[in-house]
C-alpha positions as CSV (number, residue, x, y, z in Angstrom):
1,X,130.5,159.4,86.7
2,X,128.5,157.4,89.1
3,X,130.4,157.3,92.5
4,X,130.7,154.6,95.3
5,X,128.5,155.3,98.0
6,X,130.4,153.9,101.1
7,X,128.6,152.7,103.9
8,X,130.4,152.7,107.0
9,X,130.2,148.8,108.5
10,X,132.7,149.0,111.1
11,X,134.9,151.9,112.7
12,X,137.4,152.7,110.2
13,X,135.6,150.5,107.2
14,X,133.7,151.8,104.6
15,X,132.2,149.3,102.0
16,X,130.1,150.2,98.6
17,X,126.9,147.9,98.7
18,X,126.9,147.8,95.3
19,X,130.4,146.6,94.2
20,X,131.4,145.4,97.3
21,X,135.1,147.7,97.3
22,X,136.2,148.0,100.8
23,X,138.2,151.4,101.8
24,X,139.4,152.6,105.4
25,X,137.6,156.2,104.6
26,X,135.5,157.4,102.2
27,X,136.9,158.5,98.7
28,X,136.2,159.5,95.4
29,X,135.9,156.4,93.5
30,X,133.5,155.5,90.1
31,X,131.3,152.5,90.8
32,X,132.2,149.2,89.0
33,X,128.8,148.5,89.2
34,X,128.0,151.5,87.4
35,X,128.6,149.4,84.3
36,X,129.4,146.0,84.2
37,X,131.5,146.2,81.1
38,X,132.3,147.4,77.3
39,X,128.6,146.0,76.4
40,X,126.5,148.1,79.2
41,X,128.9,151.7,78.2
42,X,127.8,151.0,74.4
43,X,124.2,150.6,75.3
44,X,124.4,153.9,77.7
45,X,126.5,156.1,75.0
46,X,123.7,155.0,72.1
47,X,120.8,155.6,74.4
48,X,122.2,159.1,75.1
49,X,121.8,159.5,71.2
50,X,118.1,158.4,71.1
51,X,118.9,155.0,69.9
52,X,117.6,152.5,72.3
53,X,117.2,148.9,71.7
54,X,113.4,148.6,72.1
55,X,113.2,145.2,73.1
56,X,115.9,143.6,70.5
57,X,116.8,140.4,71.7
58,X,120.1,140.5,69.9
59,X,121.2,143.5,71.0
60,X,120.5,142.2,74.6
61,X,122.3,139.2,73.9
62,X,125.4,141.6,72.3
63,X,125.7,143.8,75.2
64,X,125.7,140.6,77.6
65,X,128.4,138.8,75.6
66,X,130.6,142.1,75.4
67,X,130.1,142.7,79.0
68,X,131.4,139.0,79.7
69,X,134.2,139.9,77.4
70,X,135.6,142.9,78.6
71,X,134.2,143.3,82.1
72,X,135.1,146.4,84.6
73,X,136.6,144.4,87.3
74,X,140.4,143.7,87.6
75,X,140.2,139.7,87.9
76,X,138.6,139.4,85.2
77,X,140.6,141.7,83.2
78,X,143.5,139.5,84.2
79,X,141.3,136.1,83.0
80,X,140.9,138.0,79.9
81,X,144.5,138.9,78.8
82,X,145.5,135.7,80.2
83,X,142.9,134.1,77.9
84,X,144.0,136.0,74.9
85,X,147.7,135.6,75.7
86,X,147.2,131.8,75.8
87,X,145.0,132.0,72.3
88,X,148.1,134.0,70.9
89,X,150.6,131.5,71.9
90,X,148.1,128.8,70.3
91,X,147.6,129.8,67.5
92,X,150.4,128.3,65.6
93,X,149.6,125.2,67.0
94,X,145.9,125.4,65.5
95,X,147.2,126.5,62.1
96,X,149.7,123.6,62.1
97,X,147.4,120.9,63.2
98,X,143.5,121.4,61.8
99,X,142.6,118.1,62.7
100,X,142.7,119.0,66.9
101,X,140.5,122.7,67.3
102,X,139.8,123.7,70.5
103,X,136.6,122.1,72.2
104,X,133.3,124.2,71.3
105,X,131.2,123.8,74.7
106,X,127.8,125.2,75.2
107,X,127.4,125.9,79.0
108,X,124.0,126.1,80.3
109,X,123.5,127.9,83.6
110,X,119.5,128.9,84.3
111,X,120.9,131.5,87.1
112,X,123.3,132.9,84.8
113,X,124.0,136.4,85.6
114,X,122.5,136.6,88.8
115,X,124.0,136.8,92.8
116,X,123.6,133.0,93.0
117,X,126.3,130.5,93.9
118,X,126.0,128.4,90.9
119,X,126.0,131.0,88.3
120,X,129.4,132.2,90.1
121,X,130.3,128.8,89.7
122,X,129.5,128.6,86.0
123,X,131.4,132.0,85.4
124,X,134.7,130.7,87.2
125,X,134.0,127.7,84.9
126,X,134.2,129.6,81.6
127,X,136.8,131.8,82.2
128,X,139.1,129.4,83.2
129,X,137.8,126.9,80.1
130,X,138.7,130.0,77.9
131,X,142.1,130.2,79.4
132,X,142.9,126.4,78.9
133,X,142.2,127.0,75.3
134,X,138.5,126.3,74.8
135,X,135.9,127.7,73.0
136,X,133.0,128.2,75.3
137,X,129.6,130.1,75.3
138,X,127.7,130.4,78.5
139,X,123.6,131.1,78.6
140,X,120.8,131.0,80.4
141,X,118.7,129.4,77.8
142,X,120.0,127.5,74.5
143,X,120.4,129.6,71.7
144,X,118.0,128.7,68.7
145,X,121.2,127.4,66.7
146,X,122.8,124.4,68.2
147,X,125.0,124.1,65.2
148,X,129.2,124.4,66.0
149,X,129.3,122.6,69.4
150,X,130.7,119.5,70.8
151,X,129.2,119.3,73.9
152,X,126.4,120.9,76.6
153,X,127.2,121.3,79.9
154,X,124.1,121.5,82.1
155,X,124.3,123.0,85.2
156,X,122.0,121.5,87.5
157,X,120.7,122.1,91.1
158,X,116.9,121.0,92.3
159,X,116.1,124.6,93.4
160,X,116.7,125.8,89.6
161,X,113.7,123.4,87.9
162,X,111.9,123.2,91.0
163,X,108.9,125.2,89.7
164,X,109.2,123.8,86.1
165,X,110.6,120.6,86.2
166,X,109.5,119.7,82.5
167,X,111.9,122.8,81.4
168,X,114.7,120.1,82.2
169,X,113.4,117.4,80.2
170,X,112.6,119.8,77.1
171,X,115.8,121.2,77.1
172,X,117.7,117.4,77.7
173,X,115.4,116.3,74.7
174,X,116.5,119.7,72.4
175,X,119.7,118.8,72.5
176,X,119.4,115.1,71.6
177,X,117.7,116.3,68.6
178,X,120.7,118.5,68.0
179,X,123.2,115.7,68.5
180,X,125.1,117.3,71.6
181,X,126.8,115.0,73.8
182,X,124.7,115.9,76.8
183,X,126.5,116.4,80.4
184,X,124.7,117.1,83.6
185,X,126.6,118.8,86.2
186,X,124.9,117.7,89.5
187,X,125.6,120.3,92.1
188,X,123.1,118.0,94.6
189,X,122.5,114.5,94.8
190,X,120.6,113.4,91.6
191,X,117.9,110.6,92.5
192,X,116.6,109.2,90.3
193,X,119.1,109.8,87.8
194,X,118.3,111.2,84.1
195,X,120.4,108.2,82.6
196,X,117.6,108.2,80.0
197,X,118.2,111.9,78.3
198,X,121.9,112.2,79.5
199,X,124.9,110.6,78.3
200,X,127.2,111.7,81.3
201,X,127.4,113.5,84.5
202,X,129.9,115.7,86.2
203,X,129.6,115.5,90.2
204,X,131.8,116.8,93.1
205,X,131.9,113.9,94.8
206,X,131.2,110.3,95.2
207,X,127.7,109.4,96.3
208,X,125.6,112.2,94.8
209,X,124.7,109.8,91.5
210,X,123.7,105.8,91.2
211,X,124.3,105.4,87.5
212,X,125.9,103.2,84.7
213,X,126.6,106.3,82.8
214,X,130.0,107.8,82.8
215,X,130.9,110.0,85.7
216,X,133.7,112.5,86.3
217,X,134.3,113.3,89.5
218,X,135.6,117.1,90.0
219,X,135.9,118.8,93.7
220,X,134.7,122.5,93.9
221,X,137.9,124.5,92.7
222,X,138.6,127.4,95.0
223,X,138.8,130.8,92.9
224,X,141.6,132.5,91.5
225,X,144.9,132.9,94.2
226,X,146.4,136.2,93.0
227,X,148.9,136.7,95.5
228,X,148.6,140.4,97.3
229,X,150.4,142.6,99.7
230,X,149.1,141.1,102.8
231,X,150.2,143.5,105.3
232,X,149.4,146.3,103.2
233,X,145.9,145.5,102.3
234,X,145.4,144.9,106.5
235,X,146.5,148.5,106.7
236,X,144.2,149.8,104.4
237,X,141.3,147.6,106.4
238,X,142.6,148.8,109.7
239,X,143.5,145.0,110.5
240,X,147.5,145.8,111.0
241,X,147.3,147.1,114.2
242,X,146.1,143.4,115.8
243,X,148.0,140.3,116.1
244,X,146.2,137.8,113.8
245,X,143.0,138.1,111.8
246,X,140.3,135.1,112.2
247,X,137.7,135.1,109.1
248,X,135.2,133.6,107.4
249,X,133.1,133.7,104.4
250,X,129.4,132.7,103.0
251,X,126.2,133.3,102.2
252,X,124.4,135.0,105.6
253,X,121.6,132.7,106.7
254,X,120.8,130.7,110.2
255,X,122.8,127.8,109.2
256,X,126.1,129.7,109.1
257,X,125.6,131.1,112.8
258,X,127.8,134.1,112.4
259,X,126.2,136.1,114.9
260,X,126.7,133.3,117.6
261,X,130.4,133.2,116.3
262,X,131.0,136.3,117.0
263,X,129.2,136.7,120.4
264,X,131.0,133.8,121.5
265,X,134.7,134.5,119.8
266,X,135.1,138.5,120.3
267,X,135.5,139.0,123.6
268,X,138.1,136.3,123.7
269,X,139.7,137.4,120.7
270,X,140.1,140.9,122.1
271,X,141.7,140.1,125.1
272,X,144.5,138.2,122.6
273,X,144.5,141.1,120.2
274,X,142.8,139.1,117.3
275,X,140.7,140.7,114.5
276,X,137.9,138.8,113.5
277,X,136.5,139.5,109.8
278,X,133.5,138.4,108.2
279,X,133.0,138.6,104.3
280,X,129.2,137.6,103.6
281,X,126.5,138.6,101.0
282,X,123.1,137.8,100.6
283,X,121.9,135.4,97.8
284,X,119.5,136.4,94.9
285,X,116.8,134.7,96.9
286,X,117.5,136.0,100.3
287,X,114.6,134.9,102.9
288,X,113.6,136.6,105.8
289,X,115.3,134.8,107.7
290,X,118.6,135.4,106.0
291,X,117.9,139.1,106.6
292,X,117.4,138.4,110.4
293,X,120.7,136.8,110.6
294,X,122.4,139.8,109.0
295,X,120.6,141.9,110.9
296,X,121.9,139.8,114.0
297,X,125.2,139.8,112.9
298,X,125.6,143.8,112.2
299,X,124.4,144.4,115.9
300,X,126.9,141.9,117.5
301,X,129.8,143.2,115.6
302,X,128.7,147.2,116.9
303,X,129.8,145.8,119.8
304,X,133.4,144.9,119.6
305,X,136.1,147.1,117.7
306,X,138.0,144.0,116.8
307,X,134.9,142.7,114.6
308,X,135.0,143.7,110.5
309,X,132.0,142.6,108.4
310,X,132.0,143.7,104.7
311,X,128.6,143.0,103.4
312,X,127.9,142.6,99.6
313,X,128.2,140.0,96.6
314,X,132.0,140.5,95.7
315,X,133.9,139.4,93.0
316,X,135.5,135.9,93.4
317,X,139.1,137.6,93.5
318,X,138.3,140.3,96.0
319,X,137.0,137.8,98.3
320,X,139.9,136.1,97.7
321,X,141.9,139.1,98.9
322,X,140.3,139.5,101.7
323,X,140.8,135.8,103.0
324,X,144.3,136.4,102.3
325,X,144.9,138.7,104.8
326,X,143.7,136.1,107.4
327,X,146.3,134.2,109.7
328,X,143.1,131.5,110.2
329,X,139.6,130.7,109.1
330,X,136.9,128.7,109.7
331,X,133.9,126.5,107.6
332,X,131.3,125.8,109.8
333,X,127.1,124.7,108.8
334,X,124.5,123.1,111.1
335,X,123.3,121.8,107.5
336,X,123.1,117.8,107.3
337,X,126.4,116.5,106.4
338,X,125.4,114.9,103.0
339,X,127.5,114.3,99.6
340,X,127.7,117.7,97.7
341,X,130.9,120.2,97.6
342,X,130.9,123.1,99.7
343,X,132.4,126.0,97.7
344,X,132.8,128.1,100.9
345,X,135.4,125.6,102.1
346,X,137.0,125.6,98.6
347,X,137.3,129.3,98.9
348,X,138.5,129.3,102.7
349,X,141.4,127.0,101.7
350,X,142.0,129.3,98.5
351,X,143.2,132.0,101.1
352,X,145.7,130.2,101.8
353,X,145.7,130.6,105.5
354,X,145.2,127.6,108.2
355,X,141.4,126.5,108.0
356,X,139.1,124.8,110.7
357,X,136.6,122.6,109.1
358,X,133.4,121.0,110.3
359,X,134.0,116.9,109.8
360,X,131.1,116.7,107.1
361,X,130.8,115.2,103.7
362,X,130.4,118.5,102.3
363,X,134.0,119.5,103.4
364,X,135.8,116.3,101.8
365,X,137.3,118.4,99.0
366,X,139.5,120.2,101.5
367,X,139.9,117.4,104.6
368,X,143.0,115.7,104.5
369,X,144.8,118.6,103.1
370,X,147.7,120.3,103.8
371,X,147.3,123.0,106.6
372,X,143.5,121.8,107.5
373,X,142.3,121.2,111.1
374,X,139.1,118.8,110.9
375,X,137.1,119.6,114.2
376,X,133.5,118.0,115.3
377,X,130.6,119.1,113.4
378,X,128.6,120.1,116.6
379,X,129.0,123.8,117.5
380,X,130.5,123.7,121.2
381,X,133.2,121.5,120.5
382,X,134.0,123.0,116.7
383,X,134.3,126.1,118.8
384,X,136.9,124.8,121.4
385,X,139.0,123.4,118.3
386,X,138.6,127.2,116.8
387,X,139.6,129.1,119.8
388,X,142.7,126.8,120.3
389,X,143.7,126.9,116.9
390,X,143.1,131.0,117.6
391,X,145.2,131.1,120.4
392,X,148.4,129.5,118.5
393,X,151.9,131.4,118.8
394,X,152.2,130.7,114.6
395,X,149.8,130.3,111.7
396,X,151.4,128.0,108.8
397,X,150.4,129.0,105.3
398,X,149.7,126.7,102.1
399,X,149.8,126.9,98.5
400,X,146.0,126.3,97.1
401,X,147.0,125.7,93.7
402,X,146.2,121.9,93.9
403,X,142.3,122.8,94.5
404,X,142.7,125.3,91.9
405,X,140.6,125.7,88.7
406,X,143.7,125.5,86.5
407,X,144.5,122.0,87.9
408,X,140.7,121.2,87.4
409,X,139.7,122.2,84.0
410,X,142.0,120.1,81.4
411,X,140.5,116.8,82.9
412,X,136.6,118.1,82.8
413,X,137.2,119.4,79.0
414,X,138.8,116.2,77.9
415,X,135.3,114.3,79.4
416,X,133.1,116.7,77.7
417,X,134.0,115.9,74.6
418,X,134.4,112.0,75.3
419,X,138.4,111.7,75.5
C-alpha cells in the first residue's frame, strides 16, 4: 500500500502533495493518487504476474476507460452511482421508446487526463452528461472508428492548438467526412470563426464569436455541491477556533496576487480572529513565474498562524468541500476584462458562501446573482470592499444550484444533436 506522504503546509495542517488530502495531523492512509481507478489496479496486478502491456494501444485505452468508469475518488463514485441509478430508472423508458435513444456524443479534449483547467471542465461535463442519460465518450484524439456517434464536441482554446494549428483543421475535416455534427466549444474568443469547418458553436458568454452559425451560450457551471458538515471539516482543518474564514481558490500565477492579498489581509484578519484559507494549484504548464508566486505565497503564509494554504491539483468535489468551510470568498485577477468565462468565479460561487468578485467580463456568470458583491477591478479599491465585507457581523449563504452542471446539461445535449 502506498501511503500519503503528508507535508506540513501550515501549523496543524498536513496536505498530501499527490492526491491533495488534507488532515490536521499525519495519518496512515492509502494515497488515492497511487492508483487512479480500476484500470490501474488491473494493470498492476497483471504486471505482478509478468503480463505487461508492451505498448499495446487498446490495452492502454481500456485501462483509461476503466479508470474513468470506476475511479478511486469519493466524488467520482457518487457521480457514477448516480449515473448507474439514472440509467436503471431510464431503462423501461428506452425499452418502450426505442425510437428515442440517448444522445451519443464524442467529446474531444486535446489535454484530456492532464492537470489542466479545460481537461477538468471536460471531465465534469462528461460525468454530468452521463447522469442525464447521454452516451458520451471523451478522448484526447478521435478513435479510428467514428460510427455510432450523433455529434462531436471539440473543446477548443487557442493554446491547445498553438504549436500545431493544422491539427484542428484536419480533425474537423475528418469529422465532416464521417458525417458527424461538429460543435466547437470555445473557451476563448475565436476570431476569425471556423464557419467553413464547423456546424455550430458553444460559448460561455456573448461576444466570444461573431458568426452566422448557431451558437449555444452556457455559463461555466460550478463544481458539484455536495453538502458537508462545515463545522466538522473546520475542526479537522484547525479552523474552528476562528470567528470566520475568508477563502479563495485558483491556479497560482502572478495575475492572482495571492501573496499580496495574504500580506495585506493577514494582519487585519488576525485582529478580528479571522482565518484566511487558500486552495491553490499549479497547472500542467507551470511557468517559472508561477513557481516563484507559489514560493512567495508560502513565505507569507509562514509568518501568520491564521493563514492556511493547501497546494495540489485536487478533485473538484474536494475543492468544493474546502470552499464550504468559508464564510466569505473572493475572486480577483489583474488580467484584462474580456469575454470569456472564469471557472474560478463559478467554483467559488459553488461553495455557497458570500463572494466578492471583480467587475470584469469574465466574471459575468456570477455578477448579479444572489449573495454576490461586485467590487471595482483595481487591486486597492477591491481590497477595501473585501475588508469591509470581512468585518461584517454576519455572512449569508446561498444555494448554488442555478449555476450547477445539472441545470446546464439538458440544454447543451439538445443543442449538440440539433434539437
